[in-house]
C-alpha positions as a LaTeX table, in Angstrom:
\begin{tabular}{lrrr}
\hline
Residue & $x$ (\AA) & $y$ (\AA) & $z$ (\AA) \\
\hline
Unk1 & 22.60 & 30.75 & $-7.24$ \\
Unk2 & 18.78 & 30.40 & $-8.40$ \\
Unk3 & 19.23 & 27.02 & $-9.28$ \\
Unk4 & 20.34 & 26.43 & $-5.69$ \\
Unk5 & 17.31 & 28.16 & $-4.32$ \\
Unk6 & 15.01 & 26.45 & $-6.71$ \\
Unk7 & 16.34 & 22.94 & $-5.58$ \\
Unk8 & 15.71 & 23.89 & $-1.91$ \\
Unk9 & 12.00 & 24.67 & $-2.82$ \\
Unk10 & 11.47 & 21.72 & $-4.76$ \\
Unk11 & 12.90 & 19.67 & $-1.94$ \\
Unk12 & 10.81 & 21.21 & 0.60 \\
Unk13 & 7.80 & 20.85 & $-1.78$ \\
Unk14 & 7.93 & 17.12 & $-2.07$ \\
Unk15 & 7.15 & 14.74 & 0.57 \\
Unk16 & 9.29 & 13.53 & 3.31 \\
Unk17 & 10.97 & 10.22 & 3.77 \\
Unk18 & 9.15 & 9.74 & 6.88 \\
Unk19 & 5.69 & 10.52 & 4.99 \\
Unk20 & 6.54 & 8.06 & 2.07 \\
Unk21 & 7.65 & 5.28 & 4.46 \\
Unk22 & 4.40 & 5.46 & 6.43 \\
Unk23 & 2.41 & 5.49 & 3.13 \\
Unk24 & 3.88 & 2.78 & 1.60 \\
Unk25 & 3.62 & 0.69 & 4.74 \\
Unk26 & 0.18 & 1.68 & 5.15 \\
Unk27 & $-0.44$ & 0.79 & 1.36 \\
Unk28 & 1.36 & $-2.50$ & 2.05 \\
Unk29 & $-0.91$ & $-3.54$ & 5.06 \\
Unk30 & $-4.16$ & $-2.63$ & 3.27 \\
Unk31 & $-2.71$ & $-4.70$ & 0.11 \\
Unk32 & $-1.95$ & $-7.70$ & 2.51 \\
Unk33 & $-5.52$ & $-7.28$ & 4.28 \\
Unk34 & $-7.27$ & $-7.25$ & 0.94 \\
Unk35 & $-5.44$ & $-10.41$ & $-0.28$ \\
Unk36 & $-6.19$ & $-12.49$ & 3.03 \\
Unk37 & $-9.94$ & $-11.28$ & 2.83 \\
Unk38 & $-9.88$ & $-12.30$ & $-1.28$ \\
Unk39 & $-8.28$ & $-15.81$ & $-0.38$ \\
Unk40 & $-10.92$ & $-16.30$ & 2.51 \\
Unk41 & $-13.63$ & $-15.36$ & 0.01 \\
Unk42 & $-12.49$ & $-17.86$ & $-2.66$ \\
Unk43 & $-11.84$ & $-20.74$ & $-0.13$ \\
Unk44 & $-15.30$ & $-20.00$ & 1.22 \\
Unk45 & $-16.70$ & $-20.08$ & $-2.29$ \\
Unk46 & $-14.79$ & $-23.32$ & $-3.33$ \\
Unk47 & $-16.03$ & $-25.28$ & $-0.18$ \\
Unk48 & $-19.81$ & $-23.98$ & $-0.43$ \\
Unk49 & $-19.97$ & $-25.65$ & $-4.19$ \\
Unk50 & $-17.61$ & $-28.56$ & $-3.55$ \\
Unk51 & $-17.60$ & $-29.59$ & 0.11 \\
Unk52 & $-14.51$ & $-31.73$ & 0.98 \\
Unk53 & $-16.63$ & $-33.92$ & 3.23 \\
\hline
\end{tabular}
């Protein structure tokens, strides 16, 4: 019986699935925003030193 109670405590102590899903979604959105900003930064730098016209 003690192992069952320990399992319940461990499950309750961990993050819920909803929190994990929201955390991963927020992390993914932040990563995409960072990649877009980085791509714009690189394109602006290339155009600054090597104009296409």
